[in-house]
C-alpha positions as CSV (number, residue, x, y, z in Angstrom):
1,X,14.4,93.8,54.9
2,X,17.2,96.2,54.2
3,X,15.6,97.4,50.9
4,X,12.3,97.7,52.8
5,X,13.7,100.0,55.5
6,X,15.5,102.1,52.8
7,X,12.1,102.6,51.0
8,X,10.5,103.6,54.3
9,X,13.1,106.2,55.2
10,X,13.1,107.6,51.6
11,X,9.4,108.3,52.1
12,X,10.0,110.7,54.9
13,X,9.7,114.4,54.4
14,X,12.4,115.3,52.0
15,X,12.3,119.0,53.2
16,X,14.0,117.8,56.4
17,X,17.4,116.4,55.6
18,X,18.4,113.2,57.4
19,X,21.9,112.8,58.5
20,X,23.8,109.6,58.2
21,X,23.9,109.4,62.0
22,X,20.1,109.1,62.1
23,X,20.1,105.9,60.0
24,X,21.5,103.2,62.2
25,X,23.2,100.3,60.6
26,X,21.2,97.1,60.4
27,X,22.5,94.0,62.1
28,X,24.4,91.5,59.9
29,X,21.8,88.7,60.6
30,X,19.2,90.9,58.9
31,X,21.3,91.3,55.8
32,X,22.0,87.6,55.7
33,X,18.2,86.8,56.0
34,X,17.5,89.2,53.1
35,X,20.0,87.6,50.9
36,X,18.7,84.1,51.7
37,X,15.1,85.2,50.9
38,X,16.2,86.8,47.6
39,X,18.0,83.5,46.7
40,X,14.9,81.4,47.6
41,X,12.6,83.7,45.6
42,X,14.9,83.4,42.6
43,X,15.0,79.6,42.7
44,X,11.2,79.5,43.0
45,X,10.8,81.8,40.0
46,X,13.2,79.7,38.0
47,X,11.2,76.5,38.9
48,X,7.9,78.2,37.8
49,X,9.4,79.1,34.4
50,X,10.7,75.5,34.0
51,X,7.3,74.0,34.9
52,X,5.6,76.3,32.5
53,X,8.0,75.3,29.7
54,X,7.4,71.6,30.4
55,X,3.6,72.1,30.3
56,X,4.0,73.8,26.9
57,X,6.0,70.8,25.6
58,X,3.4,68.4,26.9
59,X,0.6,70.4,25.2
60,X,2.5,70.3,21.9
61,X,3.0,66.5,22.2
62,X,-0.7,65.9,23.0
63,X,-1.7,67.9,19.9
64,X,0.3,65.7,17.5
65,X,-2.2,62.9,17.2
66,X,-4.6,61.4,14.6
67,X,-8.3,61.3,15.6
68,X,-8.8,57.7,14.5
69,X,-12.7,57.5,14.5
70,X,-13.1,60.6,12.3
71,X,-9.8,60.2,10.3
72,X,-9.1,63.9,10.9
73,X,-5.7,65.4,11.8
74,X,-5.4,67.8,14.6
75,X,-3.3,70.8,13.6
76,X,0.3,70.8,14.9
77,X,1.0,74.0,16.9
78,X,4.7,73.9,15.8
79,X,4.9,75.8,12.5
80,X,7.9,73.9,11.1
81,X,6.4,70.5,12.0
82,X,3.1,71.5,10.5
83,X,4.8,72.5,7.3
84,X,6.8,69.3,7.1
85,X,4.0,66.9,8.0
86,X,1.0,68.4,6.3
87,X,1.5,71.6,4.2
88,X,4.3,70.2,2.0
89,X,2.3,66.9,1.2
90,X,-0.8,69.0,0.5
91,X,1.2,71.3,-1.8
92,X,2.6,68.2,-3.6
93,X,-0.9,66.9,-4.1
94,X,-2.1,70.2,-5.6
95,X,0.9,70.4,-7.9
96,X,0.5,66.8,-9.0
97,X,-3.3,67.3,-9.5
98,X,-2.5,70.4,-11.7
99,X,0.1,68.6,-13.6
100,X,-1.9,65.5,-14.4
101,X,-5.1,67.5,-15.0
102,X,-3.4,69.6,-17.6
103,X,-4.5,69.0,-21.2
104,X,-2.4,66.4,-22.9
105,X,-2.4,66.3,-26.7
106,X,-4.7,63.6,-28.0
107,X,-4.0,61.9,-31.3
108,X,-6.4,59.6,-33.1
109,X,-3.5,57.3,-33.7
110,X,-3.6,56.3,-30.0
111,X,-6.7,54.2,-30.8
112,X,-5.4,52.7,-34.1
113,X,-5.4,48.9,-33.8
114,X,-6.7,49.0,-30.2
115,X,-9.4,46.5,-29.1
116,X,-12.3,48.4,-27.6
117,X,-15.7,47.3,-26.2
118,X,-18.6,49.8,-26.1
119,X,-21.8,48.9,-24.2
120,X,-25.1,50.6,-24.7
121,X,-24.0,51.1,-28.3
122,X,-27.3,50.8,-30.3
123,X,-28.0,54.6,-30.1
124,X,-27.1,57.9,-28.5
125,X,-23.6,58.4,-27.1
126,X,-22.7,54.7,-27.4
127,X,-23.3,54.7,-31.2
128,X,-21.3,57.9,-31.7
129,X,-18.4,56.4,-29.7
130,X,-18.5,53.3,-32.0
131,X,-18.3,55.5,-35.1
132,X,-15.4,57.7,-33.7
133,X,-13.5,54.5,-32.8
134,X,-14.1,53.1,-36.3
135,X,-12.7,56.3,-37.9
136,X,-9.6,56.0,-35.7
137,X,-8.9,52.4,-37.0
138,X,-9.8,50.5,-33.8
139,X,-11.2,47.0,-33.4
140,X,-14.7,47.6,-32.2
141,X,-17.1,45.3,-30.2
142,X,-20.5,46.7,-29.5
143,X,-23.4,45.4,-27.4
144,X,-27.0,46.4,-26.7
145,X,-30.5,44.8,-26.6
146,X,-31.5,45.6,-30.2
147,X,-29.8,43.2,-32.6
148,X,-31.1,45.0,-35.7
149,X,-29.6,48.3,-34.6
150,X,-26.3,46.6,-33.8
151,X,-26.1,45.0,-37.2
152,X,-26.4,48.4,-38.9
153,X,-23.8,50.0,-36.5
154,X,-21.3,47.2,-37.3
155,X,-21.8,47.7,-41.0
156,X,-21.3,51.5,-40.6
157,X,-18.2,51.0,-38.6
158,X,-16.6,48.9,-41.3
159,X,-17.4,51.6,-43.8
160,X,-15.8,54.2,-41.6
161,X,-12.5,52.3,-41.5
162,X,-12.7,50.1,-38.4
163,X,-9.9,47.4,-38.2
164,X,-12.8,45.1,-37.4
165,X,-16.3,45.4,-36.0
166,X,-18.4,42.9,-34.1
167,X,-21.6,42.7,-32.0
168,X,-23.2,40.5,-29.4
169,X,-26.8,41.4,-28.4
170,X,-28.2,40.9,-24.9
171,X,-29.5,42.6,-21.8
172,X,-27.4,43.8,-18.9
173,X,-30.2,42.9,-16.5
174,X,-28.8,39.4,-16.8
175,X,-25.5,39.2,-14.9
176,X,-24.7,35.9,-16.5
177,X,-24.9,37.5,-19.9
178,X,-22.8,40.5,-18.7
179,X,-20.0,38.1,-17.6
180,X,-20.2,35.8,-20.6
181,X,-20.2,38.8,-23.0
182,X,-16.8,40.0,-21.8
183,X,-15.4,36.5,-22.1
184,X,-16.7,36.0,-25.7
185,X,-15.7,39.5,-26.8
186,X,-12.2,38.9,-25.5
187,X,-11.9,35.7,-27.5
188,X,-13.2,37.4,-30.7
189,X,-11.0,40.4,-30.4
190,X,-8.0,38.5,-29.1
191,X,-7.6,40.6,-26.0
192,X,-8.8,44.0,-24.7
193,X,-7.3,47.4,-24.5
194,X,-10.3,49.6,-23.4
195,X,-13.6,48.8,-21.8
196,X,-16.2,51.6,-22.2
197,X,-19.3,51.0,-20.0
198,X,-22.1,53.2,-21.1
199,X,-25.4,51.3,-20.8
200,X,-28.2,52.3,-18.4
201,X,-31.7,51.1,-17.7
202,X,-34.6,53.3,-18.9
203,X,-35.6,56.0,-16.4
204,X,-38.2,58.8,-16.1
205,X,-38.1,62.0,-14.1
206,X,-40.7,61.8,-11.3
207,X,-40.8,61.9,-7.5
208,X,-39.9,58.6,-5.9
209,X,-43.0,56.8,-4.9
210,X,-41.4,53.8,-3.1
211,X,-40.9,51.5,-6.1
212,X,-38.2,49.2,-4.7
213,X,-38.2,47.1,-7.9
214,X,-37.1,50.2,-9.8
215,X,-34.3,50.9,-7.3
216,X,-33.1,47.3,-7.6
217,X,-33.2,47.3,-11.4
218,X,-31.3,50.6,-11.5
219,X,-28.6,49.3,-9.2
220,X,-28.3,46.0,-11.1
221,X,-28.0,47.5,-14.6
222,X,-26.4,50.8,-13.9
223,X,-23.9,49.7,-11.2
224,X,-23.6,45.9,-10.5
225,X,-23.3,44.9,-14.1
226,X,-20.4,47.5,-14.4
227,X,-18.6,45.8,-11.5
228,X,-19.2,42.3,-13.0
229,X,-17.9,43.3,-16.5
230,X,-14.9,45.2,-15.1
231,X,-13.8,42.4,-12.9
232,X,-14.2,39.8,-15.7
233,X,-12.2,42.0,-18.1
234,X,-9.5,42.8,-15.6
235,X,-7.0,40.0,-16.5
236,X,-7.1,41.1,-20.1
237,X,-6.7,44.8,-19.2
238,X,-3.8,44.0,-16.9
239,X,-2.0,42.3,-19.8
240,X,-2.5,45.2,-22.1
241,X,-2.1,48.0,-19.5
242,X,-5.6,49.0,-20.5
243,X,-8.3,51.3,-19.4
244,X,-11.8,51.2,-17.9
245,X,-14.0,54.1,-18.9
246,X,-17.2,54.6,-16.8
247,X,-19.9,56.9,-18.2
248,X,-21.6,58.6,-15.3
249,X,-23.6,61.7,-14.7
250,X,-23.8,64.9,-12.6
251,X,-26.6,63.1,-10.8
252,X,-23.8,60.9,-9.3
253,X,-21.9,63.9,-8.0
254,X,-24.7,66.1,-6.5
255,X,-28.2,65.6,-5.2
256,X,-30.7,65.7,-8.1
257,X,-34.5,65.6,-7.6
258,X,-36.9,63.3,-9.6
259,X,-34.2,60.8,-10.4
260,X,-33.5,59.2,-7.0
261,X,-32.9,55.5,-8.1
262,X,-30.8,56.6,-11.1
263,X,-28.8,59.0,-8.9
264,X,-28.1,56.3,-6.4
265,X,-26.7,54.0,-9.0
266,X,-24.4,56.8,-10.3
267,X,-23.2,57.7,-6.8
268,X,-22.4,54.0,-6.4
269,X,-20.2,54.0,-9.5
270,X,-18.2,57.0,-8.2
271,X,-17.7,55.4,-4.8
272,X,-16.7,51.9,-6.1
273,X,-14.5,52.9,-9.0
274,X,-12.8,55.8,-7.2
275,X,-11.9,53.4,-4.3
276,X,-10.8,50.8,-6.8
277,X,-8.6,53.4,-8.6
278,X,-6.9,54.2,-5.2
279,X,-6.2,50.5,-4.6
280,X,-4.8,50.1,-8.1
281,X,-2.6,53.1,-7.6
282,X,-1.1,51.8,-4.3
283,X,-0.7,48.2,-5.7
284,X,0.9,49.5,-8.9
285,X,-1.8,47.9,-11.1
286,X,-1.4,49.6,-14.5
287,X,-5.1,49.8,-15.4
288,X,-6.5,53.3,-15.6
289,X,-10.1,54.1,-14.5
290,X,-11.8,57.1,-16.0
291,X,-15.0,58.5,-14.6
292,X,-17.0,60.6,-17.1
293,X,-19.3,63.1,-15.5
294,X,-21.9,64.2,-18.1
295,X,-24.4,67.0,-18.0
296,X,-27.5,67.0,-20.2
297,X,-26.7,65.5,-23.6
298,X,-29.0,65.7,-26.6
299,X,-29.7,62.0,-27.0
300,X,-33.3,61.1,-27.9
301,X,-33.9,59.3,-24.6
302,X,-32.5,62.1,-22.5
303,X,-34.5,64.8,-24.3
304,X,-37.7,62.8,-24.0
305,X,-37.1,62.2,-20.3
306,X,-36.5,65.9,-19.4
307,X,-39.2,67.4,-21.7
308,X,-41.3,69.8,-19.7
309,X,-39.4,69.1,-16.5
310,X,-35.8,70.4,-16.8
311,X,-34.8,73.7,-18.2
312,X,-31.2,73.2,-19.3
313,X,-29.2,73.4,-22.5
314,X,-28.1,70.1,-23.9
315,X,-24.6,69.4,-25.3
316,X,-24.1,67.5,-28.6
317,X,-23.8,63.8,-28.3
318,X,-21.1,63.6,-31.1
319,X,-18.7,65.9,-29.2
320,X,-19.5,64.1,-25.9
321,X,-18.6,60.7,-27.4
322,X,-15.3,62.1,-28.6
323,X,-14.4,63.6,-25.2
324,X,-15.1,60.3,-23.5
325,X,-12.8,58.5,-25.9
326,X,-10.1,61.1,-25.4
327,X,-10.3,60.9,-21.6
328,X,-9.9,57.1,-21.7
329,X,-7.0,57.2,-24.1
330,X,-5.2,59.9,-22.0
331,X,-5.9,57.8,-18.8
332,X,-7.5,60.8,-17.1
333,X,-9.2,60.1,-13.7
334,X,-12.2,62.2,-14.4
335,X,-13.7,64.3,-17.2
336,X,-16.6,66.7,-17.1
337,X,-18.6,67.4,-20.2
338,X,-21.8,69.3,-20.9
339,X,-23.1,72.8,-20.6
340,X,-22.0,72.9,-17.0
341,X,-20.5,76.3,-16.7
342,X,-19.2,76.9,-13.2
343,X,-20.7,73.6,-12.0
344,X,-17.7,71.6,-13.2
345,X,-15.3,73.7,-11.2
346,X,-17.4,73.3,-8.1
347,X,-17.8,69.5,-8.6
348,X,-14.1,69.0,-9.4
349,X,-13.2,68.9,-5.8
350,X,-9.4,69.0,-5.0
351,X,-10.2,69.0,-1.3
352,X,-11.6,65.5,-1.6
353,X,-8.4,64.3,-3.3
354,X,-6.3,65.8,-0.5
355,X,-8.4,64.0,2.2
356,X,-8.2,60.8,0.2
357,X,-4.4,61.1,0.2
358,X,-4.1,61.9,3.9
359,X,-6.5,59.1,4.9
360,X,-4.2,56.6,3.3
361,X,-1.9,57.1,6.3
362,X,-4.4,55.3,8.4
363,X,-4.3,52.1,6.3
364,X,-1.8,49.3,6.4
365,X,-2.0,48.8,2.6
366,X,1.3,46.8,2.6
367,X,-0.5,44.0,4.4
368,X,-2.7,43.4,1.3
369,X,-0.2,44.3,-1.4
370,X,2.5,41.8,-0.1
371,X,-0.1,39.0,-0.1
């Protein structure tokens, strides 16, 4: 009140001076009331600030949660907490990805004396892999449907310097054969260091017309047989700290028209073996899994299938075969080969790896590892 009256008096005409006698002193009770009101207003303002601060803390706490259904992380508004919880792990992933993706020197001696199985080896990329392995001094076991072609390849492998060369003919449409082949090959070779799965069922490029039998055959040969053979070979590969090499395609990384059944089987390979690789990494299973993403390769079957349909430059099958072997020997997770240009950079998705790493926080993997 005192301040209010002073303000009122000061607003009077300043051209007419006001003497001290004209301003009567206020009663003491007025001054006491003014002081009490100032004190009350001060306390109220302090309480408002405290409540605002508490609400901010509650807001920060609410933001530090995982959205379980989507598996996505809500950003933490606290910069230091955000850096500690998310940015530093992401940076570590990127650095590790760069380190392990860097080119490591490959030496042919890495395969000398190694026991290697190659499927789909009667022609194309499979045949070229068998020849490369023979020149490196490996023990080579090949399989395909054509027994006559396999006999010639085994003979050639021995000429090229293979430590030993063997074949077992059969079709991967028969899951019993796929399983028995691995068991027989392991006995003949005396173990296994590398399993290269390269076989596919024949496919043509045309719009999908609802042929369910074709879809089923593609999945059984191009995917399920890979799972059967890998699991059968796993005990031998664990003993040798060996490698599984999966020959896949760009059609298993991106939508590709005219090859829907084939593409589905290749996507299945990526999903299964990438998940399996993560499980092995957490469980410390020392068996590497390499996924080979190939573009158009100049094999006879591929060139016949794309003739008049696909305008793309084909890469040489000899070089492709060597790159697959290198990737398996170096235990790389993925390798891209072909006249891909920028496509490989776009498909080689580090964001996916970061999400895979972060999503592991939602799983209680110790429950399964300890059992």
